[in-house]
N, CA, C and O atoms as a Maestro MAE file, in Angstrom:
{
 s_m_m2io_version
 :::
 2.0.0
}

f_m_ct {
 s_m_title
 :::
 protein
 m_atom[340] {
  # First column is atom index #
  i_m_mmod_type
  r_m_x_coord
  r_m_y_coord
  r_m_z_coord
  i_m_residue_number
  s_m_chain_name
  s_m_pdb_residue_name
  s_m_pdb_atom_name
  i_m_atomic_number
  :::
  1 25 0.802 -1.205 -0.047 1 A "MET " " N  " 7
  2 3 -0.080 -0.022 0.001 1 A "MET " " CA " 6
  3 2 0.844 1.233 0.004 1 A "MET " " C  " 6
  4 15 1.746 1.290 0.839 1 A "MET " " O  " 8
  5 25 0.661 2.237 -0.888 2 A "THR " " N  " 7
  6 3 1.492 3.388 -1.040 2 A "THR " " CA " 6
  7 2 0.613 4.578 -0.598 2 A "THR " " C  " 6
  8 15 -0.524 4.748 -1.039 2 A "THR " " O  " 8
  9 25 1.207 5.393 0.302 3 A "PHE " " N  " 7
  10 3 0.498 6.596 0.713 3 A "PHE " " CA " 6
  11 2 0.941 7.856 0.077 3 A "PHE " " C  " 6
  12 15 0.473 8.937 0.433 3 A "PHE " " O  " 8
  13 25 1.879 7.740 -0.908 4 A "GLY " " N  " 7
  14 3 2.376 8.913 -1.557 4 A "GLY " " CA " 6
  15 2 3.645 9.371 -0.988 4 A "GLY " " C  " 6
  16 15 4.069 8.892 0.064 4 A "GLY " " O  " 8
  17 25 4.293 10.317 -1.666 5 A "LYS " " N  " 7
  18 3 5.554 10.833 -1.249 5 A "LYS " " CA " 6
  19 2 5.441 11.821 -0.046 5 A "LYS " " C  " 6
  20 15 4.658 12.770 -0.060 5 A "LYS " " O  " 8
  21 25 6.232 11.550 0.944 6 A "GLN " " N  " 7
  22 3 6.169 12.434 2.120 6 A "GLN " " CA " 6
  23 2 6.983 13.766 1.705 6 A "GLN " " C  " 6
  24 15 8.055 13.681 1.108 6 A "GLN " " O  " 8
  25 25 6.442 14.916 2.037 7 A "ALA " " N  " 7
  26 3 7.105 16.201 1.722 7 A "ALA " " CA " 6
  27 2 8.182 16.444 2.763 7 A "ALA " " C  " 6
  28 15 7.991 16.216 3.957 7 A "ALA " " O  " 8
  29 25 9.277 16.897 2.288 8 A "ASP " " N  " 7
  30 3 10.321 17.318 3.188 8 A "ASP " " CA " 6
  31 2 9.923 18.618 3.917 8 A "ASP " " C  " 6
  32 15 9.255 19.473 3.337 8 A "ASP " " O  " 8
  33 25 10.334 18.761 5.186 9 A "PRO " " N  " 7
  34 3 9.988 19.923 5.941 9 A "PRO " " CA " 6
  35 2 10.689 21.147 5.281 9 A "PRO " " C  " 6
  36 15 11.851 21.042 4.889 9 A "PRO " " O  " 8
  37 25 10.027 22.246 5.161 10 A "ASP " " N  " 7
  38 3 10.558 23.496 4.643 10 A "ASP " " CA " 6
  39 2 10.658 24.462 5.768 10 A "ASP " " C  " 6
  40 15 9.714 25.200 6.051 10 A "ASP " " O  " 8
  41 25 11.824 24.470 6.436 11 A "LEU " " N  " 7
  42 3 12.032 25.304 7.643 11 A "LEU " " CA " 6
  43 2 12.960 26.392 7.278 11 A "LEU " " C  " 6
  44 15 13.406 27.093 8.186 11 A "LEU " " O  " 8
  45 25 13.327 26.630 5.968 12 A "THR " " N  " 7
  46 3 14.213 27.610 5.627 12 A "THR " " CA " 6
  47 2 13.844 29.012 6.046 12 A "THR " " C  " 6
  48 15 14.729 29.833 6.290 12 A "THR " " O  " 8
  49 25 12.581 29.305 6.134 13 A "LYS " " N  " 7
  50 3 12.075 30.658 6.562 13 A "LYS " " CA " 6
  51 2 12.271 30.797 8.037 13 A "LYS " " C  " 6
  52 15 12.181 31.909 8.555 13 A "LYS " " O  " 8
  53 25 12.538 29.711 8.753 14 A "LEU " " N  " 7
  54 3 12.795 29.791 10.272 14 A "LEU " " CA " 6
  55 2 14.285 29.783 10.636 14 A "LEU " " C  " 6
  56 15 14.660 29.962 11.795 14 A "LEU " " O  " 8
  57 25 15.103 29.577 9.638 15 A "LEU " " N  " 7
  58 3 16.585 29.600 9.886 15 A "LEU " " CA " 6
  59 2 17.013 30.958 10.544 15 A "LEU " " C  " 6
  60 15 16.578 32.042 10.154 15 A "LEU " " O  " 8
  61 25 17.863 30.815 11.529 16 A "ASP " " N  " 7
  62 3 18.318 31.989 12.316 16 A "ASP " " CA " 6
  63 2 17.269 32.709 12.990 16 A "ASP " " C  " 6
  64 15 17.453 33.896 13.262 16 A "ASP " " O  " 8
  65 25 16.158 32.118 13.302 17 A "LYS " " N  " 7
  66 3 15.037 32.746 14.092 17 A "LYS " " CA " 6
  67 2 14.978 31.981 15.387 17 A "LYS " " C  " 6
  68 15 15.286 30.791 15.441 17 A "LYS " " O  " 8
  69 25 14.576 32.683 16.440 18 A "LYS " " N  " 7
  70 3 14.355 32.053 17.775 18 A "LYS " " CA " 6
  71 2 13.036 31.365 17.759 18 A "LYS " " C  " 6
  72 15 12.019 31.942 17.376 18 A "LYS " " O  " 8
  73 25 13.050 30.038 18.206 19 A "LEU " " N  " 7
  74 3 11.885 29.267 18.321 19 A "LEU " " CA " 6
  75 2 11.682 28.703 19.601 19 A "LEU " " C  " 6
  76 15 12.650 28.478 20.328 19 A "LEU " " O  " 8
  77 25 10.352 28.413 20.004 20 A "ALA " " N  " 7
  78 3 9.997 27.561 21.040 20 A "ALA " " CA " 6
  79 2 9.675 26.175 20.573 20 A "ALA " " C  " 6
  80 15 8.814 25.996 19.711 20 A "ALA " " O  " 8
  81 25 10.371 25.145 21.142 21 A "ILE " " N  " 7
  82 3 10.203 23.755 20.730 21 A "ILE " " CA " 6
  83 2 9.543 23.027 21.927 21 A "ILE " " C  " 6
  84 15 10.071 22.992 23.038 21 A "ILE " " O  " 8
  85 25 8.345 22.443 21.630 22 A "LYS " " N  " 7
  86 3 7.769 21.517 22.630 22 A "LYS " " CA " 6
  87 2 8.177 20.130 22.288 22 A "LYS " " C  " 6
  88 15 8.007 19.741 21.132 22 A "LYS " " O  " 8
  89 25 8.726 19.311 23.225 23 A "LEU " " N  " 7
  90 3 9.232 18.008 23.018 23 A "LEU " " CA " 6
  91 2 8.409 17.044 23.861 23 A "LEU " " C  " 6
  92 15 7.747 17.383 24.843 23 A "LEU " " O  " 8
  93 25 8.520 15.771 23.364 24 A "ASN " " N  " 7
  94 3 7.765 14.727 24.207 24 A "ASN " " CA " 6
  95 2 8.466 14.631 25.544 24 A "ASN " " C  " 6
  96 15 9.600 15.091 25.683 24 A "ASN " " O  " 8
  97 25 7.833 14.061 26.495 25 A "GLY " " N  " 7
  98 3 8.355 14.097 27.856 25 A "GLY " " CA " 6
  99 2 7.976 15.417 28.659 25 A "GLY " " C  " 6
  100 15 8.453 15.641 29.771 25 A "GLY " " O  " 8
  101 25 7.125 16.238 28.050 26 A "ASN " " N  " 7
  102 3 6.668 17.519 28.631 26 A "ASN " " CA " 6
  103 2 7.939 18.461 28.838 26 A "ASN " " C  " 6
  104 15 8.083 19.103 29.879 26 A "ASN " " O  " 8
  105 25 8.828 18.504 27.814 27 A "ARG " " N  " 7
  106 3 9.947 19.440 27.912 27 A "ARG " " CA " 6
  107 2 9.843 20.448 26.832 27 A "ARG " " C  " 6
  108 15 9.353 20.200 25.731 27 A "ARG " " O  " 8
  109 25 10.382 21.737 27.236 28 A "THR " " N  " 7
  110 3 10.318 22.749 26.284 28 A "THR " " CA " 6
  111 2 11.646 23.505 26.256 28 A "THR " " C  " 6
  112 15 12.246 23.795 27.290 28 A "THR " " O  " 8
  113 25 12.097 23.826 24.982 29 A "VAL " " N  " 7
  114 3 13.358 24.471 24.798 29 A "VAL " " CA " 6
  115 2 13.134 25.753 23.921 29 A "VAL " " C  " 6
  116 15 12.194 25.776 23.127 29 A "VAL " " O  " 8
  117 25 13.928 26.750 24.045 30 A "HIS " " N  " 7
  118 3 14.020 27.923 23.212 30 A "HIS " " CA " 6
  119 2 15.348 28.000 22.675 30 A "HIS " " C  " 6
  120 15 16.323 27.785 23.395 30 A "HIS " " O  " 8
  121 25 15.464 28.321 21.339 31 A "GLY " " N  " 7
  122 3 16.819 28.442 20.742 31 A "GLY " " CA " 6
  123 2 16.682 28.857 19.295 31 A "GLY " " C  " 6
  124 15 15.581 28.902 18.748 31 A "GLY " " O  " 8
  125 25 17.841 29.168 18.664 32 A "ILE " " N  " 7
  126 3 17.910 29.771 17.362 32 A "ILE " " CA " 6
  127 2 18.196 28.597 16.372 32 A "ILE " " C  " 6
  128 15 19.201 27.894 16.480 32 A "ILE " " O  " 8
  129 25 17.313 28.439 15.464 33 A "LEU " " N  " 7
  130 3 17.527 27.358 14.455 33 A "LEU " " CA " 6
  131 2 18.639 27.597 13.581 33 A "LEU " " C  " 6
  132 15 18.673 28.624 12.902 33 A "LEU " " O  " 8
  133 25 19.610 26.683 13.536 34 A "ARG " " N  " 7
  134 3 20.796 26.719 12.739 34 A "ARG " " CA " 6
  135 2 20.730 25.691 11.513 34 A "ARG " " C  " 6
  136 15 21.389 25.902 10.495 34 A "ARG " " O  " 8
  137 25 19.970 24.660 11.643 35 A "GLY " " N  " 7
  138 3 19.947 23.689 10.538 35 A "GLY " " CA " 6
  139 2 18.832 22.680 10.759 35 A "GLY " " C  " 6
  140 15 18.243 22.617 11.838 35 A "GLY " " O  " 8
  141 25 18.536 21.862 9.691 36 A "PHE " " N  " 7
  142 3 17.595 20.843 9.768 36 A "PHE " " CA " 6
  143 2 17.808 19.896 8.624 36 A "PHE " " C  " 6
  144 15 18.510 20.235 7.672 36 A "PHE " " O  " 8
  145 25 17.216 18.702 8.684 37 A "ASP " " N  " 7
  146 3 17.402 17.773 7.557 37 A "ASP " " CA " 6
  147 2 15.928 17.271 7.272 37 A "ASP " " C  " 6
  148 15 14.945 17.755 7.833 37 A "ASP " " O  " 8
  149 25 15.876 16.229 6.323 38 A "THR " " N  " 7
  150 3 14.635 15.737 5.802 38 A "THR " " CA " 6
  151 2 13.853 14.963 6.881 38 A "THR " " C  " 6
  152 15 12.657 14.724 6.715 38 A "THR " " O  " 8
  153 25 14.483 14.590 7.928 39 A "PHE " " N  " 7
  154 3 13.750 13.863 9.074 39 A "PHE " " CA " 6
  155 2 13.352 14.860 10.166 39 A "PHE " " C  " 6
  156 15 12.925 14.468 11.252 39 A "PHE " " O  " 8
  157 25 13.494 16.116 9.870 40 A "MET " " N  " 7
  158 3 13.150 17.135 10.778 40 A "MET " " CA " 6
  159 2 13.971 17.159 12.059 40 A "MET " " C  " 6
  160 15 13.574 17.696 13.093 40 A "MET " " O  " 8
  161 25 15.202 16.511 11.917 41 A "ASN " " N  " 7
  162 3 16.222 16.737 13.020 41 A "ASN " " CA " 6
  163 2 16.632 18.113 12.958 41 A "ASN " " C  " 6
  164 15 16.847 18.610 11.852 41 A "ASN " " O  " 8
  165 25 16.780 18.847 14.097 42 A "ILE " " N  " 7
  166 3 17.132 20.227 14.010 42 A "ILE " " CA " 6
  167 2 18.452 20.567 14.847 42 A "ILE " " C  " 6
  168 15 18.754 19.860 15.809 42 A "ILE " " O  " 8
  169 25 19.152 21.549 14.505 43 A "ALA " " N  " 7
  170 3 20.206 22.094 15.288 43 A "ALA " " CA " 6
  171 2 19.778 23.442 15.828 43 A "ALA " " C  " 6
  172 15 19.302 24.323 15.113 43 A "ALA " " O  " 8
  173 25 19.975 23.551 17.130 44 A "LEU " " N  " 7
  174 3 19.696 24.893 17.734 44 A "LEU " " CA " 6
  175 2 20.847 25.383 18.467 44 A "LEU " " C  " 6
  176 15 21.560 24.643 19.144 44 A "LEU " " O  " 8
  177 25 21.046 26.750 18.321 45 A "LYS " " N  " 7
  178 3 22.164 27.321 19.104 45 A "LYS " " CA " 6
  179 2 21.542 28.267 20.226 45 A "LYS " " C  " 6
  180 15 20.380 28.673 20.184 45 A "LYS " " O  " 8
  181 25 22.389 28.547 21.161 46 A "ASP " " N  " 7
  182 3 21.934 29.437 22.322 46 A "ASP " " CA " 6
  183 2 20.649 28.897 23.013 46 A "ASP " " C  " 6
  184 15 19.737 29.645 23.367 46 A "ASP " " O  " 8
  185 25 20.636 27.529 23.185 47 A "THR " " N  " 7
  186 3 19.373 26.856 23.641 47 A "THR " " CA " 6
  187 2 19.213 27.003 25.128 47 A "THR " " C  " 6
  188 15 20.167 26.902 25.899 47 A "THR " " O  " 8
  189 25 17.973 27.246 25.511 48 A "VAL " " N  " 7
  190 3 17.569 27.309 26.968 48 A "VAL " " CA " 6
  191 2 16.481 26.315 27.158 48 A "VAL " " C  " 6
  192 15 15.502 26.323 26.411 48 A "VAL " " O  " 8
  193 25 16.617 25.412 28.182 49 A "GLU " " N  " 7
  194 3 15.551 24.559 28.620 49 A "GLU " " CA " 6
  195 2 14.655 25.405 29.572 49 A "GLU " " C  " 6
  196 15 15.136 26.012 30.529 49 A "GLU " " O  " 8
  197 25 13.335 25.416 29.269 50 A "VAL " " N  " 7
  198 3 12.415 26.163 30.045 50 A "VAL " " CA " 6
  199 2 11.663 25.088 30.906 50 A "VAL " " C  " 6
  200 15 10.786 24.383 30.406 50 A "VAL " " O  " 8
  201 25 12.037 24.991 32.204 51 A "VAL " " N  " 7
  202 3 11.367 24.078 33.087 51 A "VAL " " CA " 6
  203 2 10.001 24.711 33.690 51 A "VAL " " C  " 6
  204 15 8.969 24.046 33.784 51 A "VAL " " O  " 8
  205 25 10.099 26.025 34.077 52 A "SER " " N  " 7
  206 3 8.888 26.723 34.452 52 A "SER " " CA " 6
  207 2 9.210 28.174 34.160 52 A "SER " " C  " 6
  208 15 10.343 28.486 33.796 52 A "SER " " O  " 8
  209 25 8.267 29.052 34.306 53 A "PRO " " N  " 7
  210 3 8.537 30.503 33.975 53 A "PRO " " CA " 6
  211 2 9.775 31.095 34.785 53 A "PRO " " C  " 6
  212 15 10.427 32.047 34.358 53 A "PRO " " O  " 8
  213 25 10.009 30.527 35.844 54 A "THR " " N  " 7
  214 3 11.127 31.114 36.696 54 A "THR " " CA " 6
  215 2 12.332 30.190 36.716 54 A "THR " " C  " 6
  216 15 13.364 30.589 37.257 54 A "THR " " O  " 8
  217 25 12.277 28.985 36.165 55 A "GLU " " N  " 7
  218 3 13.479 28.052 36.132 55 A "GLU " " CA " 6
  219 2 13.835 27.701 34.661 55 A "GLU " " C  " 6
  220 15 13.131 27.008 33.927 55 A "GLU " " O  " 8
  221 25 15.011 28.264 34.330 56 A "LYS " " N  " 7
  222 3 15.534 28.091 32.986 56 A "LYS " " CA " 6
  223 2 16.980 27.617 33.055 56 A "LYS " " C  " 6
  224 15 17.687 28.022 33.978 56 A "LYS " " O  " 8
  225 25 17.451 26.804 32.156 57 A "TYR " " N  " 7
  226 3 18.821 26.315 32.078 57 A "TYR " " CA " 6
  227 2 19.406 26.521 30.732 57 A "TYR " " C  " 6
  228 15 18.850 26.059 29.736 57 A "TYR " " O  " 8
  229 25 20.540 27.217 30.667 58 A "GLU " " N  " 7
  230 3 21.188 27.437 29.339 58 A "GLU " " CA " 6
  231 2 21.943 26.084 29.026 58 A "GLU " " C  " 6
  232 15 22.728 25.580 29.829 58 A "GLU " " O  " 8
  233 25 21.663 25.575 27.881 59 A "ILE " " N  " 7
  234 3 22.326 24.376 27.339 59 A "ILE " " CA " 6
  235 2 23.048 24.468 26.172 59 A "ILE " " C  " 6
  236 15 23.627 23.470 25.743 59 A "ILE " " O  " 8
  237 25 23.103 25.649 25.528 60 A "GLY " " N  " 7
  238 3 24.016 25.873 24.370 60 A "GLY " " CA " 6
  239 2 23.485 25.237 23.090 60 A "GLY " " C  " 6
  240 15 22.292 25.243 22.788 60 A "GLY " " O  " 8
  241 25 24.430 24.704 22.378 61 A "MET " " N  " 7
  242 3 24.174 24.055 21.065 61 A "MET " " CA " 6
  243 2 23.625 22.660 21.214 61 A "MET " " C  " 6
  244 15 24.201 21.861 21.953 61 A "MET " " O  " 8
  245 25 22.577 22.339 20.571 62 A "VAL " " N  " 7
  246 3 21.874 20.955 20.752 62 A "VAL " " CA " 6
  247 2 21.458 20.552 19.383 62 A "VAL " " C  " 6
  248 15 21.246 21.374 18.491 62 A "VAL " " O  " 8
  249 25 21.344 19.216 19.234 63 A "ILE " " N  " 7
  250 3 20.712 18.614 18.078 63 A "ILE " " CA " 6
  251 2 19.475 17.726 18.603 63 A "ILE " " C  " 6
  252 15 19.602 16.882 19.490 63 A "ILE " " O  " 8
  253 25 18.354 17.996 17.996 64 A "ILE " " N  " 7
  254 3 17.168 17.393 18.481 64 A "ILE " " CA " 6
  255 2 16.612 16.560 17.400 64 A "ILE " " C  " 6
  256 15 16.462 17.008 16.264 64 A "ILE " " O  " 8
  257 25 16.293 15.316 17.747 65 A "ARG " " N  " 7
  258 3 15.671 14.373 16.812 65 A "ARG " " CA " 6
  259 2 14.265 14.805 16.458 65 A "ARG " " C  " 6
  260 15 13.466 15.206 17.304 65 A "ARG " " O  " 8
  261 25 13.992 14.700 15.117 66 A "GLY " " N  " 7
  262 3 12.720 15.094 14.608 66 A "GLY " " CA " 6
  263 2 11.486 14.379 15.282 66 A "GLY " " C  " 6
  264 15 10.450 15.003 15.511 66 A "GLY " " O  " 8
  265 25 11.639 13.049 15.588 67 A "ASN " " N  " 7
  266 3 10.560 12.300 16.139 67 A "ASN " " CA " 6
  267 2 10.208 12.664 17.612 67 A "ASN " " C  " 6
  268 15 9.251 12.166 18.205 67 A "ASN " " O  " 8
  269 25 11.043 13.553 18.136 68 A "SER " " N  " 7
  270 3 10.733 13.921 19.600 68 A "SER " " CA " 6
  271 2 10.051 15.318 19.635 68 A "SER " " C  " 6
  272 15 9.675 15.802 20.703 68 A "SER " " O  " 8
  273 25 9.901 15.944 18.466 69 A "ILE " " N  " 7
  274 3 9.426 17.294 18.381 69 A "ILE " " CA " 6
  275 2 7.825 17.162 18.212 69 A "ILE " " C  " 6
  276 15 7.310 16.468 17.336 69 A "ILE " " O  " 8
  277 25 7.116 17.903 19.147 70 A "LEU " " N  " 7
  278 3 5.692 17.930 19.149 70 A "LEU " " CA " 6
  279 2 5.178 19.219 18.428 70 A "LEU " " C  " 6
  280 15 4.236 19.171 17.637 70 A "LEU " " O  " 8
  281 25 5.839 20.367 18.735 71 A "LEU " " N  " 7
  282 3 5.394 21.615 18.219 71 A "LEU " " CA " 6
  283 2 6.607 22.547 18.036 71 A "LEU " " C  " 6
  284 15 7.559 22.440 18.809 71 A "LEU " " O  " 8
  285 25 6.609 23.439 17.063 72 A "MET " " N  " 7
  286 3 7.626 24.407 16.797 72 A "MET " " CA " 6
  287 2 6.857 25.716 16.654 72 A "MET " " C  " 6
  288 15 5.901 25.818 15.885 72 A "MET " " O  " 8
  289 25 7.299 26.709 17.414 73 A "GLU " " N  " 7
  290 3 6.675 28.121 17.307 73 A "GLU " " CA " 6
  291 2 7.717 29.193 17.225 73 A "GLU " " C  " 6
  292 15 8.646 29.245 18.031 73 A "GLU " " O  " 8
  293 25 7.560 30.041 16.255 74 A "PRO " " N  " 7
  294 3 8.516 31.177 16.121 74 A "PRO " " CA " 6
  295 2 8.303 32.126 17.278 74 A "PRO " " C  " 6
  296 15 7.157 32.383 17.648 74 A "PRO " " O  " 8
  297 25 9.380 32.663 17.871 75 A "LEU " " N  " 7
  298 3 9.286 33.688 18.998 75 A "LEU " " CA " 6
  299 2 9.599 35.018 18.461 75 A "LEU " " C  " 6
  300 15 9.622 35.962 19.250 75 A "LEU " " O  " 8
  301 25 9.841 35.206 17.227 76 A "GLU " " N  " 7
  302 3 10.078 36.557 16.627 76 A "GLU " " CA " 6
  303 2 9.326 36.573 15.322 76 A "GLU " " C  " 6
  304 15 9.073 35.527 14.724 76 A "GLU " " O  " 8
  305 25 8.960 37.795 14.869 77 A "SER " " N  " 7
  306 3 8.126 38.039 13.760 77 A "SER " " CA " 6
  307 2 8.908 37.605 12.454 77 A "SER " " C  " 6
  308 15 10.138 37.618 12.402 77 A "SER " " O  " 8
  309 25 8.151 37.245 11.474 78 A "MET " " N  " 7
  310 3 8.805 36.723 10.130 78 A "MET " " CA " 6
  311 2 8.033 37.575 9.079 78 A "MET " " C  " 6
  312 15 6.877 37.945 9.280 78 A "MET " " O  " 8
  313 25 8.720 37.863 7.968 79 A "ALA " " N  " 7
  314 3 8.187 38.524 6.839 79 A "ALA " " CA " 6
  315 2 7.322 37.496 6.121 79 A "ALA " " C  " 6
  316 15 7.697 36.324 6.096 79 A "ALA " " O  " 8
  317 25 6.215 37.859 5.552 80 A "TYR " " N  " 7
  318 3 5.336 36.988 4.714 80 A "TYR " " CA " 6
  319 2 5.971 36.978 3.414 80 A "TYR " " C  " 6
  320 15 6.293 38.033 2.868 80 A "TYR " " O  " 8
  321 25 6.183 35.762 2.850 81 A "VAL " " N  " 7
  322 3 6.616 35.535 1.468 81 A "VAL " " CA " 6
  323 2 5.680 34.584 0.800 81 A "VAL " " C  " 6
  324 15 5.632 33.396 1.118 81 A "VAL " " O  " 8
  325 25 4.855 35.177 -0.234 82 A "PRO " " N  " 7
  326 3 3.867 34.297 -0.805 82 A "PRO " " CA " 6
  327 2 4.550 33.044 -1.500 82 A "PRO " " C  " 6
  328 15 5.664 33.125 -2.019 82 A "PRO " " O  " 8
  329 25 3.811 31.903 -1.469 83 A "LYS " " N  " 7
  330 3 4.414 30.687 -2.061 83 A "LYS " " CA " 6
  331 2 4.192 30.762 -3.602 83 A "LYS " " C  " 6
  332 15 3.138 31.131 -4.121 83 A "LYS " " O  " 8
  333 25 5.263 30.384 -4.243 84 A "THR " " N  " 7
  334 3 5.206 30.377 -5.714 84 A "THR " " CA " 6
  335 2 5.272 28.908 -6.195 84 A "THR " " C  " 6
  336 15 5.985 28.105 -5.596 84 A "THR " " O  " 8
  337 25 4.582 28.571 -7.203 85 A "GLU " " N  " 7
  338 3 4.532 27.171 -7.620 85 A "GLU " " CA " 6
  339 2 5.095 27.071 -9.102 85 A "GLU " " C  " 6
  340 15 5.151 25.980 -9.669 85 A "GLU " " O  " 8
  :::
 }
 m_bond[339] {
  # First column is bond index #
  i_m_from
  i_m_to
  i_m_order
  :::
  1 1 2 1
  2 2 3 1
  3 3 4 2
  4 3 5 1
  5 5 6 1
  6 6 7 1
  7 7 8 2
  8 7 9 1
  9 9 10 1
  10 10 11 1
  11 11 12 2
  12 11 13 1
  13 13 14 1
  14 14 15 1
  15 15 16 2
  16 15 17 1
  17 17 18 1
  18 18 19 1
  19 19 20 2
  20 19 21 1
  21 21 22 1
  22 22 23 1
  23 23 24 2
  24 23 25 1
  25 25 26 1
  26 26 27 1
  27 27 28 2
  28 27 29 1
  29 29 30 1
  30 30 31 1
  31 31 32 2
  32 31 33 1
  33 33 34 1
  34 34 35 1
  35 35 36 2
  36 35 37 1
  37 37 38 1
  38 38 39 1
  39 39 40 2
  40 39 41 1
  41 41 42 1
  42 42 43 1
  43 43 44 2
  44 43 45 1
  45 45 46 1
  46 46 47 1
  47 47 48 2
  48 47 49 1
  49 49 50 1
  50 50 51 1
  51 51 52 2
  52 51 53 1
  53 53 54 1
  54 54 55 1
  55 55 56 2
  56 55 57 1
  57 57 58 1
  58 58 59 1
  59 59 60 2
  60 59 61 1
  61 61 62 1
  62 62 63 1
  63 63 64 2
  64 63 65 1
  65 65 66 1
  66 66 67 1
  67 67 68 2
  68 67 69 1
  69 69 70 1
  70 70 71 1
  71 71 72 2
  72 71 73 1
  73 73 74 1
  74 74 75 1
  75 75 76 2
  76 75 77 1
  77 77 78 1
  78 78 79 1
  79 79 80 2
  80 79 81 1
  81 81 82 1
  82 82 83 1
  83 83 84 2
  84 83 85 1
  85 85 86 1
  86 86 87 1
  87 87 88 2
  88 87 89 1
  89 89 90 1
  90 90 91 1
  91 91 92 2
  92 91 93 1
  93 93 94 1
  94 94 95 1
  95 95 96 2
  96 95 97 1
  97 97 98 1
  98 98 99 1
  99 99 100 2
  100 99 101 1
  101 101 102 1
  102 102 103 1
  103 103 104 2
  104 103 105 1
  105 105 106 1
  106 106 107 1
  107 107 108 2
  108 107 109 1
  109 109 110 1
  110 110 111 1
  111 111 112 2
  112 111 113 1
  113 113 114 1
  114 114 115 1
  115 115 116 2
  116 115 117 1
  117 117 118 1
  118 118 119 1
  119 119 120 2
  120 119 121 1
  121 121 122 1
  122 122 123 1
  123 123 124 2
  124 123 125 1
  125 125 126 1
  126 126 127 1
  127 127 128 2
  128 127 129 1
  129 129 130 1
  130 130 131 1
  131 131 132 2
  132 131 133 1
  133 133 134 1
  134 134 135 1
  135 135 136 2
  136 135 137 1
  137 137 138 1
  138 138 139 1
  139 139 140 2
  140 139 141 1
  141 141 142 1
  142 142 143 1
  143 143 144 2
  144 143 145 1
  145 145 146 1
  146 146 147 1
  147 147 148 2
  148 147 149 1
  149 149 150 1
  150 150 151 1
  151 151 152 2
  152 151 153 1
  153 153 154 1
  154 154 155 1
  155 155 156 2
  156 155 157 1
  157 157 158 1
  158 158 159 1
  159 159 160 2
  160 159 161 1
  161 161 162 1
  162 162 163 1
  163 163 164 2
  164 163 165 1
  165 165 166 1
  166 166 167 1
  167 167 168 2
  168 167 169 1
  169 169 170 1
  170 170 171 1
  171 171 172 2
  172 171 173 1
  173 173 174 1
  174 174 175 1
  175 175 176 2
  176 175 177 1
  177 177 178 1
  178 178 179 1
  179 179 180 2
  180 179 181 1
  181 181 182 1
  182 182 183 1
  183 183 184 2
  184 183 185 1
  185 185 186 1
  186 186 187 1
  187 187 188 2
  188 187 189 1
  189 189 190 1
  190 190 191 1
  191 191 192 2
  192 191 193 1
  193 193 194 1
  194 194 195 1
  195 195 196 2
  196 195 197 1
  197 197 198 1
  198 198 199 1
  199 199 200 2
  200 199 201 1
  201 201 202 1
  202 202 203 1
  203 203 204 2
  204 203 205 1
  205 205 206 1
  206 206 207 1
  207 207 208 2
  208 207 209 1
  209 209 210 1
  210 210 211 1
  211 211 212 2
  212 211 213 1
  213 213 214 1
  214 214 215 1
  215 215 216 2
  216 215 217 1
  217 217 218 1
  218 218 219 1
  219 219 220 2
  220 219 221 1
  221 221 222 1
  222 222 223 1
  223 223 224 2
  224 223 225 1
  225 225 226 1
  226 226 227 1
  227 227 228 2
  228 227 229 1
  229 229 230 1
  230 230 231 1
  231 231 232 2
  232 231 233 1
  233 233 234 1
  234 234 235 1
  235 235 236 2
  236 235 237 1
  237 237 238 1
  238 238 239 1
  239 239 240 2
  240 239 241 1
  241 241 242 1
  242 242 243 1
  243 243 244 2
  244 243 245 1
  245 245 246 1
  246 246 247 1
  247 247 248 2
  248 247 249 1
  249 249 250 1
  250 250 251 1
  251 251 252 2
  252 251 253 1
  253 253 254 1
  254 254 255 1
  255 255 256 2
  256 255 257 1
  257 257 258 1
  258 258 259 1
  259 259 260 2
  260 259 261 1
  261 261 262 1
  262 262 263 1
  263 263 264 2
  264 263 265 1
  265 265 266 1
  266 266 267 1
  267 267 268 2
  268 267 269 1
  269 269 270 1
  270 270 271 1
  271 271 272 2
  272 271 273 1
  273 273 274 1
  274 274 275 1
  275 275 276 2
  276 275 277 1
  277 277 278 1
  278 278 279 1
  279 279 280 2
  280 279 281 1
  281 281 282 1
  282 282 283 1
  283 283 284 2
  284 283 285 1
  285 285 286 1
  286 286 287 1
  287 287 288 2
  288 287 289 1
  289 289 290 1
  290 290 291 1
  291 291 292 2
  292 291 293 1
  293 293 294 1
  294 294 295 1
  295 295 296 2
  296 295 297 1
  297 297 298 1
  298 298 299 1
  299 299 300 2
  300 299 301 1
  301 301 302 1
  302 302 303 1
  303 303 304 2
  304 303 305 1
  305 305 306 1
  306 306 307 1
  307 307 308 2
  308 307 309 1
  309 309 310 1
  310 310 311 1
  311 311 312 2
  312 311 313 1
  313 313 314 1
  314 314 315 1
  315 315 316 2
  316 315 317 1
  317 317 318 1
  318 318 319 1
  319 319 320 2
  320 319 321 1
  321 321 322 1
  322 322 323 1
  323 323 324 2
  324 323 325 1
  325 325 326 1
  326 326 327 1
  327 327 328 2
  328 327 329 1
  329 329 330 1
  330 330 331 1
  331 331 332 2
  332 331 333 1
  333 333 334 1
  334 334 335 1
  335 335 336 2
  336 335 337 1
  337 337 338 1
  338 338 339 1
  339 339 340 2
  :::
 }
}
């Protein structure tokens, strides 16, 4: 049974932007997106683990596996670029 080709994630508009990443295990990190691959594994720099609003830990450069990411949210504004086909 074939379900069609899976689209690669297009995160290029988020490169060098600060993101909030919700991970499985009820963990949240904030960091600047430096790279990604087709499996949505991501590299973040200046990463901070947010345990609570008052408890944060600087953890620096990290690689996060795509299968552990639940949600990605930009923390800074982005310019709108219309999609061309």
